[in-house]
C-alpha positions in Angstrom: 110.2 85.3 132.2 112.9 88.0 131.5 111.9 91.0 129.5 114.3 90.2 126.7 112.8 86.7 126.3 109.3 88.2 126.4 110.2 90.7 123.6 111.8 87.9 121.5 108.7 85.8 121.9 106.4 88.7 121.0 108.5 89.5 117.9 108.4 85.8 116.7 104.6 85.7 117.3 104.0 88.8 115.3 106.2 87.8 112.4 104.3 84.5 111.8 105.4 81.9 109.4 107.2 82.9 106.3 104.5 81.2 104.1 101.9 83.6 105.4 103.0 86.2 102.9 100.6 86.5 100.0 102.0 86.3 96.4 102.4 89.5 94.5 99.4 89.8 92.2 99.9 93.2 90.6 102.5 95.0 88.5 103.6 98.7 88.7 103.8 101.0 85.7 105.8 104.2 86.2 105.6 107.0 83.7 107.8 110.1 84.0 107.4 113.4 82.1 110.9 114.9 82.1 111.2 118.6 81.4 113.4 118.4 78.3 111.6 115.6 76.4 108.4 117.3 75.3 108.4 120.7 73.5 105.0 121.6 74.9 103.7 123.2 78.0 100.3 121.4 77.6 99.4 118.7 80.2 99.6 115.1 78.9 96.8 112.7 79.6 97.7 109.1 80.2 94.8 106.7 79.2 94.9 103.2 80.4 92.3 100.8 78.9 90.6 103.9 77.4 90.1 105.6 80.7 92.0 108.8 81.8 94.3 107.5 84.5 96.6 110.5 85.0 97.3 114.1 84.0 101.0 114.7 83.8 102.6 118.2 84.0 106.2 119.0 83.4 108.6 117.2 85.7 106.0 114.8 87.1 106.0 111.1 87.6 103.2 108.7 88.4 103.1 105.1 89.6 100.1 102.9 88.9 99.3 99.5 90.3 97.9 97.3 87.5 96.7 93.7 87.0 99.3 91.6 85.2 98.7 91.1 81.5 98.2 93.3 78.5 97.6 97.1 79.0 96.4 99.4 76.3 97.9 102.9 76.6 97.1 106.2 74.8 98.6 109.6 75.3 97.2 113.0 74.4 97.5 116.7 75.1 95.0 118.2 77.6 94.0 121.8 78.2 92.5 124.8 76.4 93.4 126.3 73.0 96.2 124.5 71.1 96.2 121.8 73.9 92.8 120.5 73.1 92.8 116.8 72.5 93.6 115.9 68.9 94.3 113.0 66.6 97.3 111.7 68.5 94.9 110.4 71.1 93.7 107.8 68.6 97.3 106.2 68.6 97.7 103.3 71.0 100.5 101.3 72.5 100.2 98.0 74.2 102.5 96.5 76.8 102.3 93.2 78.7 103.1 93.3 82.4 104.1 90.4 84.6 103.1 89.9 88.3 105.5 91.7 90.6 107.1 93.6 87.7 108.0 97.3 87.9 108.1 98.9 84.4 109.4 102.4 83.9 108.7 104.7 80.9 109.1 108.3 80.0 107.0 110.4 77.7 108.5 111.4 74.3 107.3 113.2 71.2 108.2 113.0 67.5 106.5 114.2 64.3 103.9 111.4 64.7 102.9 112.5 68.2 103.3 111.4 71.8 104.6 108.0 72.8 106.2 106.0 75.7 109.8 104.9 75.5 111.6 102.8 78.2 113.3 104.9 80.9 117.0 104.4 81.4 117.7 102.8 84.7 119.9 104.5 87.2 122.9 102.3 88.2 
């Protein structure tokens, strides 16, 4: 057998049948803290299902793999002094994710506190 035929056979064997791929059973939540959006130097805690999932500093993004379905999200300031967790951590947002979906949000703040807003997609 020639070397090129052997290589082709090896590649076909490794690739396996197309149906061997498992279905996607998770979704991805991406949260970005852009520098200009929040007028605070405090870290921001991202709570998923009432558990601290990430601590975001200025300019940072995180991606979290989650089970499809509803997700409870809370945001709050973290750190010492004026950054101590306050009442805004009681506010909650809920989103519902589909299997295989990638959802992008950015942090924002208004007079009522922190919230997630959909991120603009880059063309």
